[in-house]
C-alpha positions in Angstrom: 62.8 85.2 97.0 62.0 83.2 100.6 58.8 80.9 100.1 55.5 82.5 101.7 56.0 82.1 105.7 55.2 78.9 106.7 53.5 78.1 110.0 54.3 74.5 110.9 57.4 73.2 111.7 57.1 70.2 108.6 55.9 73.8 106.6 58.9 75.6 107.2 61.5 72.2 106.7 59.7 72.1 103.3 60.1 75.9 102.5 64.0 75.5 103.0 64.7 72.6 101.1 63.0 74.5 98.0 65.1 77.5 98.9 67.9 75.0 98.5 66.8 72.9 95.5 66.6 76.8 94.0 70.0 77.8 95.1 71.4 74.8 93.4 68.9 75.6 90.2 70.6 78.8 89.9 74.3 77.8 90.2 73.6 75.1 87.4 72.0 78.0 85.4 74.9 80.5 86.1 77.1 77.7 84.8 75.3 75.9 81.8 72.1 77.5 81.3 68.6 77.3 81.7 68.2 74.3 79.2 70.8 72.4 80.8 68.9 72.5 84.4 68.5 68.5 85.6 66.5 67.9 89.0 68.2 64.9 89.2 71.8 66.6 89.4 70.3 68.6 91.9 69.2 65.8 93.7 72.3 63.9 94.0 74.3 67.7 95.1 71.8 67.8 97.9 72.3 63.9 98.8 68.7 63.0 97.8 67.0 60.5 95.7 65.2 61.8 92.3 61.7 61.0 93.7 62.4 62.6 96.8 63.2 65.7 95.2 60.2 65.3 93.1 58.0 66.3 96.5 59.2 69.4 96.5 58.9 70.4 92.6 56.7 68.1 90.5 59.1 68.9 87.4 61.8 71.1 85.7 59.0 73.5 84.4 57.5 74.0 88.0 61.3 74.6 89.3 61.7 77.0 86.5 58.4 79.1 87.0 59.7 79.4 90.7 62.9 80.4 89.7 61.4 82.8 87.1 58.8 84.3 89.6 61.8 85.0 91.7 64.0 86.9 89.1 61.1 88.9 88.0 60.3 89.8 91.9 63.5 91.0 92.7 63.8 93.3 89.6 60.4 94.5 90.7 61.7 95.0 93.9 64.3 96.9 92.8 62.4 99.2 91.0 60.2 99.8 93.8 63.2 100.3 95.7 64.3 103.3 93.4 60.8 105.1 93.1 60.5 105.5 96.8 60.4 109.2 97.1 60.6 109.9 93.3 62.5 108.9 90.5 62.8 109.4 86.8 64.0 107.3 83.8 67.2 107.8 84.0 67.5 106.5 87.9 65.6 103.2 86.9 68.0 102.9 83.7 70.6 102.9 86.4 68.7 100.1 88.8 67.8 98.0 85.7 71.4 97.7 84.7 73.2 97.5 88.5 70.3 94.3 89.0 71.2 92.8 85.4 75.2 92.8 86.2 74.8 91.8 89.6 72.6 88.7 88.5 73.4 87.8 84.7 72.2 84.4 84.9 68.5 85.6 86.6 68.5 88.6 83.9 68.9 86.1 81.0 66.7 83.6 82.5 63.6 86.0 82.1 65.3 88.0 79.1 67.2 85.9 77.1 66.7 82.9 74.6 63.7 81.1 75.9 64.1 77.4 77.2 62.8 75.1 74.6 59.6 73.5 75.7 58.7 75.8 78.6 55.9 78.4 78.7 56.2 81.2 81.5 53.0 81.4 83.6 50.4 83.9 82.8 50.7 85.3 86.6 54.5 86.6 86.0 52.4 89.4 84.0 51.2 90.7 87.2 54.7 90.8 88.5 55.9 92.7 85.3 53.1 95.0 85.4 54.2 96.6 88.5 57.7 97.4 86.7 55.6 98.9 84.3 53.7 100.8 86.4 56.8 102.2 88.1 58.2 103.2 84.5 55.3 105.0 83.4 55.0 107.0 86.3 58.7 108.1 85.8 58.2 108.5 82.1 55.0 110.4 82.7 57.1 112.9 85.4 59.4 113.5 82.9 56.7 114.9 80.2 58.3 118.2 78.5 56.2 120.5 76.6 57.5 119.4 73.4 56.4 115.5 74.6 52.8 116.7 75.6 52.4 118.8 72.1 54.0 115.9 69.9 50.6 114.5 68.8 49.5 117.9 67.4 52.7 117.8 64.5 51.4 115.2 62.0 54.3 115.4 59.7 57.2 113.3 61.7 56.2 109.4 62.3 56.5 109.7 66.0 52.9 111.1 66.5 51.2 108.7 64.4 53.0 106.0 66.8 51.3 107.7 69.5 48.3 107.8 68.0 48.6 104.2 67.8 49.7 103.6 71.3 46.2 105.8 72.1 44.5 102.9 71.1 46.7 100.1 71.8 47.5 100.5 75.5 46.3 97.3 76.9 49.9 96.3 77.8 50.0 99.2 80.0 48.5 99.0 84.0 47.9 102.6 83.9 45.1 104.1 81.8 45.9 107.8 82.6 49.6 107.7 81.0 49.4 109.7 78.2 50.7 108.0 74.7 53.6 110.0 74.9 54.8 108.4 78.1 53.7 105.1 76.8 56.2 105.5 74.0 59.4 106.8 76.2 58.3 103.7 78.4 58.1 101.5 75.7 61.7 103.0 73.9 63.3 102.7 77.3 62.4 98.9 78.2 63.3 97.9 74.2 66.3 99.7 73.9 68.0 99.4 77.0 67.0 95.5 77.4 68.6 95.4 73.9 72.2 96.9 74.9 71.8 94.8 77.9 71.1 91.3 76.2 73.7 92.2 73.5 76.4 93.0 76.3 75.5 90.1 78.7 75.6 87.4 75.6 79.3 88.9 75.1 78.3 90.4 71.4 80.2 93.7 72.3 83.1 91.5 73.2 86.4 92.2 70.7 84.6 95.5 69.7 87.2 98.0 71.1 84.6 99.9 73.4 82.5 99.8 76.8 79.1 98.6 76.6 78.7 100.7 79.8 79.3 104.1 77.7 77.0 103.2 75.4 74.0 102.1 77.7 74.5 105.4 79.3 74.0 107.1 76.2 71.3 105.5 75.7 69.5 106.1 79.0 70.6 110.2 78.4 69.0 109.8 74.9 65.8 108.6 76.4 65.9 111.0 79.1 66.3 114.1 76.9 63.0 112.4 74.8 65.2 111.9 71.8 
């Protein structure tokens, strides 16, 4: 994602250099992972001195933070674009997988193994809330009579979890989504990210099946409320 609009030649130049630094950083991450990210190596690739590059990013963590914000923004924008005119959980599932496969290094930076010694900034929660808002709206729109009445059936585990979510919903940006929609959104987020994370990390290699079929089956089960 481009830096905020610059209004002076100096600011525009600074924004361009920051974008170039991030491009080199993404190449490093795609090749060796985020833990191997080196500002000095990027400076060498760009023909800059280390101290010169540090004028654009003070340290590794500041650069990683910019990359994480861009990655989250890319996925949030993809969700928003899919939701224009209305969507459902199945459509968002397709969007999530397409984005992850197109940008696996971006996906793994935000949803993979945490970078040792790095703590993500709190403001990334705002971007993830945008995605959750779209997901909750889609899940609420996919509600069925069975979903809305599930809490009236105390003989299963699902209603008790619905009741729990009714009192533990601070993570949800919407205060109006019913517990059944919260449950479906959580199932979507955990189950589909689970499949994607295992696929992108190569854990299905050699198992003799196509992960795309497993992902589609999970998405279909979530859409059908199973």
